[in-house]
C-alpha positions in Angstrom: 104.5 29.7 168.9 107.5 28.5 170.8 109.3 25.8 168.8 110.7 24.2 171.9 107.2 23.1 173.0 106.2 21.8 169.5 105.9 18.0 169.2 105.7 16.6 165.6 102.4 14.8 166.1 100.5 17.5 167.8 98.6 18.6 164.7 97.8 14.9 163.8 95.9 14.5 167.1 93.5 17.3 165.9 93.3 16.3 162.2 92.4 12.6 162.9 89.1 13.1 164.8 88.1 16.1 162.7 88.7 14.2 159.4 86.7 11.3 160.7 83.9 13.6 161.6 83.9 15.3 158.2 83.6 11.8 156.5 80.4 11.3 158.6 79.2 14.8 157.6 79.8 14.0 153.9 77.9 10.7 154.3 75.0 12.4 156.0 74.7 15.1 153.3 75.0 12.5 150.5 72.1 10.6 152.1 70.0 13.8 152.2 70.8 14.6 148.6 69.8 11.1 147.5 66.3 11.7 148.9 65.8 14.8 146.7 64.7 14.8 143.1 67.5 13.6 140.8 68.9 16.4 138.7 72.3 17.7 137.5 72.9 19.7 140.7 72.2 16.9 143.0 74.3 14.5 140.9 77.3 16.9 141.0 76.9 17.5 144.7 76.6 13.7 145.3 79.8 13.0 143.4 81.7 16.0 144.8 80.9 14.9 148.4 82.0 11.4 147.6 85.4 12.7 146.4 85.5 15.0 149.4 84.8 12.1 151.7 87.8 10.3 150.2 90.0 13.3 150.8 89.0 13.4 154.5 89.6 9.6 154.7 93.1 10.0 153.2 93.8 12.8 155.6 92.6 10.7 158.6 94.8 7.8 157.4 97.9 10.0 157.0 97.4 11.6 160.4 96.9 8.2 162.0 100.1 7.0 160.4 101.9 10.1 161.6 100.8 9.3 165.2 101.7 5.6 165.0 105.0 5.7 163.0 108.1 7.0 164.6 109.9 8.2 161.5 109.0 10.7 158.8 106.0 11.9 160.9 106.4 15.5 160.0 106.0 14.8 156.3 102.9 12.7 156.8 101.5 15.3 159.1 102.1 18.0 156.5 100.3 15.9 153.8 97.4 15.2 156.2 97.1 18.9 156.9 97.2 19.9 153.2 94.6 17.2 152.2 92.4 18.2 155.1 92.4 21.8 154.0 91.7 20.8 150.4 88.7 18.8 151.7 87.5 21.8 153.7 87.8 24.1 150.7 86.0 21.7 148.4 83.3 21.2 150.9 82.8 24.9 151.2 82.5 25.1 147.4 80.0 22.3 147.3 78.0 24.1 150.1 77.9 27.3 148.1 76.8 25.4 145.0 74.2 23.5 147.0 72.9 26.7 148.7 72.7 29.0 145.7 71.9 26.2 143.2 74.6 27.6 140.9 74.8 24.7 138.6 
């Protein structure tokens, strides 16, 4: 990647819509889990996705701030990226637990 063409907010323009979409995905899966019989697995999935939804929301807010503010945007963008990746990893873990009924 050529550093001369890199603009500080480029990544934030991708993180913001994807984070918002992932919040919607979390809400949809939570609503599906709520219709199932209540047990420990569904309880843990429900709470895990709620936390995951918060991670994606924080990532969206940080990337939005990075786009809107003119100073310290690289640091905000980096935090948005790390939190977004943490949300993706936790969602993958929750998916594996949900699919294989590990708990």
